[in-house]
N, C-alpha and C positions, 0 to 999 in steps of 0.2 A: 550451458550454463549453470554454475554450482555452487553451492550454500555452503556455507561452515558449520552452518545447526540445524537441527531440523526444527523447531523452532523458531518460525518469521513471523517479527512484525513490522507491519506496515505504514508507514505514517506520514504524513503531512498536510498543509493549508486545506482551506474548505476548496473543492473546485482544482484542487493539483490532477486529478487523474488516479488518485491511489487505490480507490475501489476497483477499477478499470486495469491499471496492476494487479493488487490482489486474484481479480480473478484470472487472469491472461497467465499470471504464473502458476495456479493450482491446476488449470488447465492442460499445459505445458509441463508439468511432472506427473499430472496422471495418463497423458498421455506417451509418457517414458518408463509408466509400468508402476512408477509407484503410491502407493497410499497416500489419499490427503484430505484435509480435512480443514475448509472454510470458517471462522466464526465471525457475524458479523459485530463488530466491538463496536460497531455508531452509537451511542447512544444520546447525540442529537442532534445529530442530521438525518429526519425517516425520511427522508424521496434521495438521496445516495448513497445505495447503499448496498451488499454485495447478495441480500435475500431479494432485489431482484433478477438475478439471474441462477437463480435456486436451482432451477427444473433445469437449468443447459448442463448444470455442472454437475446433478445426480446422474443427465444420461451421460454424465464424465466417467462415474466413479467415485466423482470427489463429493464430501458431506458435508453439510451446512452444519451448522450450530449458531441461531439468530434468537432473538426475544421472540418472546411471545406474539407482541402486536407486530412487527415489525413486515412492514409492505401492508398495514391495515391503515383505516381510517381511526383505525386507536391509538394512536404510534405514544407509548410514552415510556422514560430514561429506564431501562431495565438490563440488567445483565445473565443470561441464563444459569442457571444452578449448571450444564451440560459445560459449564466453559472448565469445570473443574478436572472434567474427564480425558482434555487435551493435553495433562503434563503426563497422564498414563497410557495416551496414544503413548506421546514422544519417545518415552519411555523404552515403550517396545516398537522403537524406528520407524514411525510414521508423521511424515510432516506433515506438524499444524501451520496455519497463516492466520495470525491478528490481523483484521482487518479495522486500522481505530479510528474513531471519530475526529477529525479537524482539530485540529491547534491547541492548546490547554487542556478548556476546556475538556475537549475529547479524550485527550492525553488522562483528566484527572484518573477514572472509572481501572485504565491499565495498570495506576500505580498499584490499584487494592491486591493487584498478585504480584506487585513488585519484588517479595521474598520468592514465592514460587520459579519466576521467573528467573528470578537469578541463579536460584540454586542449578535451575536445569541448563542457563546456557543459551545464549540469543542470538540472532542478526534482527537489527533494525534497521531497515532501511526509510527514511526520508525520502519524500519525490517533494518535486520541485520541478518549476511551471511561469518561466521567464515571463508569460504572457496574461496571468491574472495579474487583477488589478492590485492587489495587496503584497506582493513579490516581484515586483517588478523590476527589485535593483538584489543584488546577491545580498547586498547589507540586511534588508529586510525578511528574506528569505533563511537567512543565519537566524533576526531575533525570532522566528516566530520557531528556529529547530531548539533554539533553546529554552523556550517557553513549555514545550514538548516536554523537553527531559524536563525541565524542573517539576512539573508537573505530575509525572510518569518515574521520575526518580529513574532513570533508565537513560543511559547515553546512544545517540545512534550510533550504526556501524559504519556506517557507509552513507552513499545516497543515489537517487533515480531518475537523471535526467526527463523530466516528461514534457520539455515545452513544447506546447501544440497548437492550434489556433482551431482545433476539432477537425468540420468539413475542409475550412479554405483552408487547409495548411499545405506548405508547397514544400521541394525538398532542401529553399532555403535558407525557409525557416528553422529548418531542424540543422541549417551549419549556421547561422546565426546564434546558435542557443550552445554553442560549445566554448566561448570566451566568456562567456556568464557562468556558464556549468568550471570553467576551470578557476573562476574569481570565488566562487563559491566554495569550490575545494579549501583553499587556499583561506579562506577565513574559517571555515569548519576544520580544519585538518583530517576530513574524510576523503577516501578513495571513492570514487564513480563505481557505483556497481553496474549499470550501463546507461547507454540512451534508448529509449523509446519509438518505436515505429512505426504506424501504423501500415495493414497491405496493402495501400490505398495507395501509399508514396514512392515511388522509385526511388527506394535505397539502401545504401548493403554498404555494410562500413566494419569494422575489429571495432566489435564492443555494441554492438548496435541487437535488442532484442526486436522482434517482427511478430507483432499480435493482432487482434483485430481490438473494434474501437464496440465492444459488449454491451458497456452498462449504458445508463439515461449520457444523453448528450447535453451537453453544455451551451453549443452553436447549432 
């Protein structure tokens, strides 16, 4: 799996699985010997966040930057000052992954760094999941993507098909999501980065990223 930038942004609708994607990408890059930092950029949802996997990531050499109150019962919307160090890290060849809060509201915080992000160049990956209630159709997913782009003032550069039903996901469910992904690609004009499949599912194909279900489960 190759990326066109050292600054990676993972975004999507609430419950799309973007945090699990961000954590798995970080661990995969670290396993290849790359220096990686994950920024918990979720100022909206205190429950599903990359901070939850901090100990695992640190044990694999991944640095985690998160709001001071993340993963506590005193969670408030905040952006850690260390976020500004991300651009210096990228300048020196380190990969930095921003795990952004869902929908337009979460993307608003990303917009505060629009100038810096645009200047450095970025890859912004939009995560889709056809089995989530509010993104049941490609048009629904496209509408939410446009809201994220408008709020962040950044453009998505590709998308990730993370369609799944948690522990109930079958190989057939993954196969059924391909037509949805193709339709979304046609609507958005974006190419697919990969289709994610957990290790438990016996599925192998070109363009598939095998990963672990690390973060909190919805199902």
